N, CA, C and O atoms as a MOPAC input file, in Angstrom:
PM7 MOZYME 1SCF
protein

 N     14.66100 1    93.16200 1   198.59500 1
 C     13.20000 1    93.09200 1   198.55900 1
 C     12.78500 1    91.81300 1   197.84800 1
 O     13.42000 1    91.38600 1   196.88400 1
 N     11.72300 1    91.21600 1   198.33400 1
 C     11.29200 1    89.94500 1   197.76100 1
 C     10.15200 1    90.13800 1   196.76100 1
 O      9.33600 1    91.05300 1   196.87900 1
 N     10.13000 1    89.25100 1   195.78300 1
 C      9.04600 1    89.22600 1   194.80100 1
 C      7.86800 1    88.46600 1   195.40200 1
 O      8.05200 1    87.47300 1   196.10500 1
 N      6.67000 1    88.93800 1   195.11900 1
 C      5.47800 1    88.22800 1   195.56400 1
 C      4.37000 1    88.46200 1   194.54800 1
 O      4.50600 1    89.26500 1   193.62500 1
 N      3.27800 1    87.74700 1   194.73700 1
 C      2.12200 1    87.89600 1   193.85700 1
 C      0.86200 1    87.79800 1   194.69500 1
 O      0.81500 1    87.08700 1   195.69900 1
 N     -0.16300 1    88.52900 1   194.26300 1
 C     -1.44000 1    88.52800 1   194.98100 1
 C     -2.59400 1    88.41200 1   193.99400 1
 O     -2.54900 1    88.93100 1   192.87800 1
 N     -3.62000 1    87.71700 1   194.44500 1
 C     -4.89200 1    87.63700 1   193.72800 1
 C     -5.87200 1    88.44600 1   194.56800 1
 O     -6.05000 1    88.18000 1   195.75700 1
 N     -6.50500 1    89.43200 1   193.94600 1
 C     -7.35900 1    90.36700 1   194.68200 1
 C     -8.72100 1    90.43800 1   194.00500 1
 O     -8.81400 1    90.47900 1   192.77800 1
 N     -9.77300 1    90.45400 1   194.81400 1
 C    -11.13400 1    90.67900 1   194.33200 1
 C    -11.65900 1    91.93400 1   195.02400 1
 O    -11.72400 1    92.00300 1   196.25100 1
 N    -12.03000 1    92.91500 1   194.21800 1
 C    -12.63100 1    94.15100 1   194.73100 1
 C    -14.13600 1    94.06300 1   194.54000 1
 O    -14.60600 1    93.75300 1   193.44600 1
 N    -14.89600 1    94.33300 1   195.59800 1
 C    -16.35100 1    94.37200 1   195.49500 1
 C    -16.83200 1    95.78000 1   195.80800 1
 O    -16.12600 1    96.57000 1   196.43400 1
 N    -18.03600 1    96.07400 1   195.36600 1
 C    -18.62300 1    97.39500 1   195.54200 1
 C    -19.04300 1    97.92400 1   194.18300 1
 O    -19.37100 1    97.15100 1   193.28300 1
 N    -19.03500 1    99.22900 1   194.03500 1
 C    -19.35200 1    99.84600 1   192.74700 1
 C    -18.03200 1   100.04900 1   192.00900 1
 O    -17.52000 1   101.16500 1   191.91000 1
 N    -17.49100 1    98.93600 1   191.48900 1
 C    -16.15900 1    98.96200 1   190.90500 1
 C    -16.16400 1    98.74400 1   189.39000 1
 O    -15.10800 1    98.74600 1   188.75800 1
 N    -17.33700 1    98.56000 1   188.81900 1
 C    -17.42900 1    98.46300 1   187.36000 1
 C    -18.13700 1    99.71200 1   186.83900 1
 O    -19.06700 1   100.22500 1   187.46100 1
 N    -17.67600 1   100.18500 1   185.68400 1
 C    -18.29200 1   101.35500 1   185.06800 1
 C    -17.84600 1   102.68000 1   185.63900 1
 O    -18.47400 1   103.70800 1   185.38500 1
 N    -16.75400 1   102.67400 1   186.42000 1
 C    -16.26900 1   103.91400 1   187.03400 1
 C    -14.80800 1   104.19700 1   186.68000 1
 O    -14.17800 1   105.05900 1   187.29400 1
 N    -14.26400 1   103.47700 1   185.69100 1
 C    -12.87500 1   103.67200 1   185.29600 1
 C    -11.87700 1   102.95300 1   186.17300 1
 O    -10.68600 1   103.26400 1   186.15400 1
 N    -12.36000 1   101.99200 1   186.94200 1
 C    -11.51400 1   101.28800 1   187.90900 1
 C    -10.35500 1   100.56000 1   187.22800 1
 O     -9.20400 1   100.70300 1   187.63900 1
 N    -10.65600 1    99.77800 1   186.18500 1
 C     -9.60200 1    98.99000 1   185.53100 1
 C     -8.52700 1    99.88400 1   184.92900 1
 O     -7.33700 1    99.58600 1   185.02900 1
 N     -8.94300 1   100.97300 1   184.30700 1
 C     -7.97000 1   101.85700 1   183.66600 1
 C     -7.09000 1   102.54800 1   184.70300 1
 O     -5.88900 1   102.71000 1   184.48600 1
 N     -7.67200 1   102.95300 1   185.81700 1
 C     -6.88200 1   103.56900 1   186.88800 1
 C     -5.95500 1   102.53600 1   187.52900 1
 O     -4.79700 1   102.83900 1   187.81400 1
 N     -6.45400 1   101.32100 1   187.75800 1
 C     -5.61600 1   100.26400 1   188.33400 1
 C     -4.44000 1    99.95500 1   187.40500 1
 O     -3.32100 1    99.72800 1   187.86600 1
 N     -4.69800 1    99.94700 1   186.10800 1
 C     -3.64700 1    99.71200 1   185.11000 1
 C     -2.58800 1   100.80600 1   185.19100 1
 O     -1.39100 1   100.51600 1   185.22100 1
 N     -3.02300 1   102.04800 1   185.22700 1
 C     -2.09600 1   103.17900 1   185.30600 1
 C     -1.26700 1   103.11800 1   186.60200 1
 O     -0.05500 1   103.33200 1   186.57800 1
 N     -1.91900 1   102.83000 1   187.71200 1
 C     -1.22500 1   102.78000 1   189.01000 1
 C     -0.24100 1   101.61200 1   189.04300 1
 O      0.89300 1   101.77900 1   189.49200 1
 N     -0.65200 1   100.43700 1   188.57600 1
 C      0.24200 1    99.27300 1   188.57400 1
 C      1.47300 1    99.53200 1   187.70800 1
 O      2.58200 1    99.13700 1   188.06600 1
 N      1.27600 1   100.19200 1   186.57800 1
 C      2.41700 1   100.50500 1   185.71000 1
 C      3.35700 1   101.50800 1   186.36000 1
 O      4.56600 1   101.46500 1   186.13200 1
 N      2.81600 1   102.40400 1   187.16100 1
 C      3.65300 1   103.37200 1   187.88200 1
 C      4.66300 1   102.64000 1   188.77400 1
 O      5.78900 1   103.10200 1   188.95400 1
 N      4.24800 1   101.49500 1   189.33100 1
 C      5.11600 1   100.71500 1   190.21400 1
 C      5.82600 1    99.57400 1   189.47800 1
 O      6.47000 1    98.73500 1   190.10700 1
 N      5.70700 1    99.54400 1   188.15500 1
 C      6.35300 1    98.52300 1   187.31000 1
 C      5.98200 1    97.10600 1   187.74600 1
 O      6.83800 1    96.22700 1   187.85100 1
 N      4.68100 1    96.90400 1   187.99700 1
 C      4.18300 1    95.59300 1   188.39400 1
 C      3.68800 1    94.84000 1   187.16800 1
 O      3.45000 1    95.43500 1   186.11600 1
 N      3.53800 1    93.54500 1   187.30800 1
 C      3.02300 1    92.68500 1   186.24300 1
 C      1.71000 1    92.08100 1   186.70800 1
 O      1.42800 1    92.02500 1   187.90500 1
 N      0.90700 1    91.62900 1   185.74600 1
 C     -0.35700 1    90.98200 1   186.07900 1
 C     -1.47000 1    91.45900 1   185.18400 1
 O     -1.25300 1    91.80700 1   184.02400 1
 N     -2.68400 1    91.47000 1   185.74700 1
 C     -3.84700 1    91.88100 1   184.95900 1
 C     -4.95900 1    92.34400 1   185.87400 1
 O     -4.97000 1    92.06700 1   187.07300 1
 N     -5.89400 1    93.05700 1   185.27100 1
 C     -7.11100 1    93.47800 1   185.95700 1
 C     -8.26400 1    93.26000 1   184.99000 1
 O     -8.14300 1    93.55300 1   183.80100 1
 N     -9.39100 1    92.74300 1   185.49900 1
 C    -10.54300 1    92.50700 1   184.63000 1
 C    -11.83500 1    92.50200 1   185.42900 1
 O    -11.86200 1    92.18600 1   186.61800 1
 N    -12.91400 1    92.86600 1   184.72600 1
 C    -14.25200 1    92.78200 1   185.30000 1
 C    -14.68400 1    91.33100 1   185.29700 1
 O    -14.37300 1    90.58600 1   184.36800 1
 N    -15.40400 1    90.92700 1   186.33600 1
 C    -15.98600 1    89.59400 1   186.39000 1
 C    -17.50000 1    89.70900 1   186.24000 1
 O    -18.07600 1    90.75100 1   186.55500 1
 N    -18.15100 1    88.64200 1   185.76100 1
 C    -19.59800 1    88.69400 1   185.50400 1
 C    -20.44400 1    89.02200 1   186.74000 1
 O    -21.56300 1    89.51700 1   186.60200 1
 N    -19.92600 1    88.75300 1   187.94400 1
 C    -20.71800 1    89.00400 1   189.16300 1
 C    -20.63500 1    90.45000 1   189.64400 1
 O    -21.15300 1    90.77100 1   190.71400 1
 N    -19.98500 1    91.33600 1   188.86300 1
 C    -19.90700 1    92.74800 1   189.23200 1
 C    -18.66400 1    93.12500 1   190.01200 1
 O    -18.48200 1    94.29200 1   190.35600 1
 N    -17.79900 1    92.15000 1   190.29800 1
 C    -16.55000 1    92.43900 1   190.99700 1
 C    -15.44200 1    92.68600 1   189.97600 1
 O    -15.62400 1    92.48300 1   188.77500 1
 N    -14.30000 1    93.12600 1   190.47700 1
 C    -13.10600 1    93.28900 1   189.64300 1
 C    -12.00800 1    92.40600 1   190.23100 1
 O    -11.74200 1    92.42400 1   191.43300 1
 N    -11.38100 1    91.63400 1   189.34500 1
 C    -10.28100 1    90.75400 1   189.73500 1
 C     -8.95900 1    91.38700 1   189.32200 1
 O     -8.83800 1    91.95200 1   188.23500 1
 N     -7.98000 1    91.28400 1   190.20000 1
 C     -6.64800 1    91.78700 1   189.90100 1
 C     -5.63200 1    90.74100 1   190.32600 1
 O     -5.67400 1    90.23000 1   191.44500 1
 N     -4.72200 1    90.43300 1   189.41900 1
 C     -3.56500 1    89.60800 1   189.74100 1
 C     -2.37300 1    90.52500 1   189.57400 1
 O     -2.18100 1    91.12000 1   188.51400 1
 N     -1.57700 1    90.63700 1   190.61700 1
 C     -0.47000 1    91.59300 1   190.59400 1
 C      0.76300 1    90.92900 1   191.19200 1
 O      0.68900 1    90.24000 1   192.20900 1
 N      1.89400 1    91.15300 1   190.53600 1
 C      3.13400 1    90.60600 1   191.07400 1
 C      4.28300 1    91.57600 1   190.86000 1
 O      4.31200 1    92.36100 1   189.91300 1
 N      5.22000 1    91.48300 1   191.77900 1
 C      6.37600 1    92.36500 1   191.78000 1
 C      6.93900 1    92.39000 1   193.19500 1
 O      6.74000 1    91.45500 1   193.97000 1
 N      7.63800 1    93.46500 1   193.52200 1
 C      8.17700 1    93.60000 1   194.86900 1
 C      7.04100 1    93.87700 1   195.85400 1
 O      6.12100 1    94.64300 1   195.56700 1
 N      7.12800 1    93.23800 1   197.01600 1
 C      6.06700 1    93.33900 1   198.02800 1
 C      5.72700 1    94.77600 1   198.37800 1
 O      4.55100 1    95.12300 1   198.48500 1
 N      6.74000 1    95.62000 1   198.56000 1
 C      6.49900 1    97.02600 1   198.92100 1
 C      5.76200 1    97.75700 1   197.80300 1
 O      4.88500 1    98.57900 1   198.07100 1
 N      6.11600 1    97.46000 1   196.54200 1
 C      5.45400 1    98.10500 1   195.41000 1
 C      3.99400 1    97.66500 1   195.30800 1
 O      3.12000 1    98.47600 1   195.00000 1
 N      3.73200 1    96.39500 1   195.56400 1
 C      2.34500 1    95.90700 1   195.55100 1
 C      1.54400 1    96.61500 1   196.63200 1
 O      0.42400 1    97.06200 1   196.38400 1
 N      2.10600 1    96.72000 1   197.82600 1
 C      1.41200 1    97.39700 1   198.93200 1
 C      1.12900 1    98.85700 1   198.58200 1
 O      0.04000 1    99.36200 1   198.85100 1
 N      2.10900 1    99.53300 1   197.98200 1
 C      1.91200 1   100.93900 1   197.59600 1
 C      0.85400 1   101.06600 1   196.50900 1
 O      0.03800 1   101.98700 1   196.54200 1
 N      0.86100 1   100.14500 1   195.54400 1
 C     -0.13200 1   100.13900 1   194.47400 1
 C     -1.54100 1    99.98100 1   195.04600 1
 O     -2.45100 1   100.72800 1   194.68800 1
 N     -1.71100 1    99.01100 1   195.93100 1
 C     -3.03200 1    98.77500 1   196.51900 1
 C     -3.48300 1    99.95400 1   197.37500 1
 O     -4.67200 1   100.26900 1   197.42300 1
 N     -2.54400 1   100.60100 1   198.04600 1
 C     -2.87900 1   101.79800 1   198.82600 1
 C     -3.36900 1   102.91100 1   197.90600 1
 O     -4.35200 1   103.58700 1   198.20800 1
 N     -2.67700 1   103.09800 1   196.78100 1
 C     -3.08300 1   104.13700 1   195.83400 1
 C     -4.45500 1   103.84000 1   195.23300 1
 O     -5.26200 1   104.75300 1   195.05900 1
 N     -4.72900 1   102.57600 1   194.91400 1
 C     -6.05000 1   102.20100 1   194.39500 1
 C     -7.11400 1   102.49200 1   195.44600 1
 O     -8.17200 1   103.03400 1   195.12900 1
 N     -6.83600 1   102.13500 1   196.69100 1
 C     -7.79300 1   102.37900 1   197.78000 1
 C     -8.04000 1   103.87400 1   197.94900 1
 O     -9.18100 1   104.29100 1   198.15200 1
 N     -6.99400 1   104.68000 1   197.87000 1
 C     -7.16000 1   106.13500 1   198.00800 1
 C     -7.96300 1   106.71500 1   196.84500 1
 O     -8.74900 1   107.64300 1   197.03200 1
 N     -7.76500 1   106.16800 1   195.64600 1
 C     -8.46000 1   106.67100 1   194.46300 1
 C     -9.92100 1   106.24800 1   194.43900 1
 O    -10.79100 1   107.03300 1   194.06400 1
 N    -10.19500 1   104.99900 1   194.84000 1
 C    -11.54900 1   104.44300 1   194.70700 1
 C    -12.15900 1   104.01700 1   196.03600 1
 O    -13.08700 1   103.20800 1   196.06200 1
 N    -11.64900 1   104.55100 1   197.12900 1
 C    -12.13600 1   104.15500 1   198.44700 1
 C    -13.64700 1   104.27200 1   198.60100 1
 O    -14.26600 1   103.44900 1   199.27600 1
 N    -14.24200 1   105.27800 1   197.98600 1
 C    -15.68500 1   105.46600 1   198.07700 1
 C    -16.47700 1   104.44800 1   197.28100 1
 O    -17.68200 1   104.30200 1   197.48500 1
 N    -15.81800 1   103.74400 1   196.38200 1
 C    -16.49000 1   102.75700 1   195.53200 1
 C    -16.24400 1   101.31800 1   195.99200 1
 O    -17.05700 1   100.43000 1   195.73600 1
 N    -15.11400 1   101.09600 1   196.67400 1
 C    -14.75700 1    99.73900 1   197.10600 1
 C    -15.43900 1    99.44600 1   198.42900 1
 O    -15.27000 1   100.17500 1   199.40700 1
 N    -16.22000 1    98.36000 1   198.44700 1
 C    -16.86300 1    97.93000 1   199.68500 1
 C    -15.97200 1    96.93200 1   200.42000 1
 O    -15.87700 1    96.96400 1   201.64700 1
 N    -15.32100 1    96.04700 1   199.66500 1
 C    -14.49100 1    95.01300 1   200.28200 1
 C    -13.35600 1    94.64800 1   199.33200 1
 O    -13.51700 1    94.67400 1   198.11200 1
 N    -12.22000 1    94.31100 1   199.90300 1
 C    -11.07000 1    93.84500 1   199.13800 1
 C    -10.62000 1    92.52200 1   199.73700 1
 O    -10.21800 1    92.46200 1   200.89900 1
 N    -10.69000 1    91.46300 1   198.93900 1
 C    -10.21900 1    90.13800 1   199.37600 1
 C     -8.88400 1    89.87600 1   198.69300 1
 O     -8.78600 1    89.91100 1   197.46600 1
 N     -7.86500 1    89.61600 1   199.49200 1
 C     -6.50900 1    89.43100 1   198.96500 1
 C     -5.96200 1    88.09700 1   199.42200 1
 O     -6.07100 1    87.73700 1   200.59400 1
 N     -5.36900 1    87.35900 1   198.48400 1
 C     -4.67700 1    86.12900 1   198.85600 1
 C     -3.32700 1    86.07900 1   198.15100 1
 O     -3.18500 1    86.51700 1   197.01000 1
 N     -2.35200 1    85.54100 1   198.84900 1
 C     -1.00600 1    85.36400 1   198.30000 1
 C     -1.03900 1    84.18600 1   197.33300 1
 O     -1.60400 1    83.13700 1   197.64200 1
 N     -0.43700 1    84.36300 1   196.17200 1
 C     -0.34900 1    83.29400 1   195.17800 1
 C      1.10700 1    83.20900 1   194.70700 1
 O      1.87900 1    84.14500 1   194.91400 1
 N      1.48500 1    82.09500 1   194.07500 1
 C      2.85300 1    82.02300 1   193.55400 1
 C      3.01400 1    82.93600 1   192.33300 1
 O      2.09500 1    83.03200 1   191.51900 1
 N      4.14400 1    83.59600 1   192.19300 1
 C      4.37900 1    84.41600 1   190.99600 1
 C      4.30000 1    83.56200 1   189.72900 1
 O      4.70800 1    82.40000 1   189.73100 1
 N      3.78000 1    84.13800 1   188.66000 1
 C      3.62000 1    83.44600 1   187.38100 1
 C      4.52400 1    84.12500 1   186.35700 1
 O      4.32000 1    85.29700 1   186.03700 1
 N      5.52200 1    83.40700 1   185.83700 1
 C      6.44900 1    84.03500 1   184.89200 1
 C      5.79700 1    84.46900 1   183.58000 1
 O      6.41200 1    85.20400 1   182.80800 1
 N      4.57000 1    84.03100 1   183.31300 1
 C      3.86900 1    84.46800 1   182.09800 1
 C      3.51900 1    85.95200 1   182.14600 1
 O      3.39100 1    86.59200 1   181.10100 1
 N      3.36300 1    86.50200 1   183.34000 1
 C      3.02500 1    87.92300 1   183.47800 1
 C      4.30100 1    88.75100 1   183.36400 1
 O      5.10400 1    88.80400 1   184.29500 1
 N      4.47700 1    89.39200 1   182.21800 1
 C      5.67100 1    90.20700 1   181.97300 1
 C      5.38300 1    91.69400 1   182.17500 1
 O      6.28100 1    92.47200 1   182.49500 1
 N      4.12000 1    92.07900 1   181.98300 1
 C      3.70000 1    93.46400 1   182.16800 1
 C      2.30200 1    93.45200 1   182.76700 1
 O      1.77900 1    92.39000 1   183.10500 1
 N      1.69300 1    94.62600 1   182.90000 1
 C      0.35200 1    94.70500 1   183.49800 1
 C     -0.64800 1    95.03800 1   182.42600 1
 O     -0.46800 1    96.00000 1   181.67900 1
 N     -1.70900 1    94.24700 1   182.34000 1
 C     -2.69700 1    94.37400 1   181.25700 1
 C     -4.11700 1    94.52100 1   181.79900 1
 O     -4.43300 1    94.10800 1   182.91500 1
 N     -4.94700 1    95.12100 1   180.97200 1
 C     -6.38000 1    95.09200 1   181.21000 1
 C     -6.90800 1    93.94100 1   180.37400 1
 O     -6.73800 1    93.92600 1   179.15500 1
 N     -7.54600 1    92.98300 1   181.02000 1
 C     -8.09800 1    91.81900 1   180.32500 1
 C     -9.59700 1    92.05500 1   180.09800 1
 O    -10.27500 1    92.66700 1   180.92300 1
 N    -10.08500 1    91.56700 1   178.98400 1
 C    -11.51000 1    91.72300 1   178.64900 1
 C    -12.15900 1    90.37300 1   178.48900 1
 O    -13.35500 1    90.29300 1   178.20600 1

């Protein structure tokens, strides 16, 4: 399995609903690294890296948990960053 990294922006009603804490819990379940944080424009940013299959499963679980709140998910492939050793909630 190959390592990959993604930069994701979630739009919709994704702030104030426990999104970051659930994303943190789900990402840790798959032993992924990166971060999740609220942005000033009301979106949530997530940088996630690990095995491609684990990232896909993590994003599927987030979608299943918050599907009613997420209006759009923009995902782009980015190079893995060795600074990310674990998954954090950034403030």
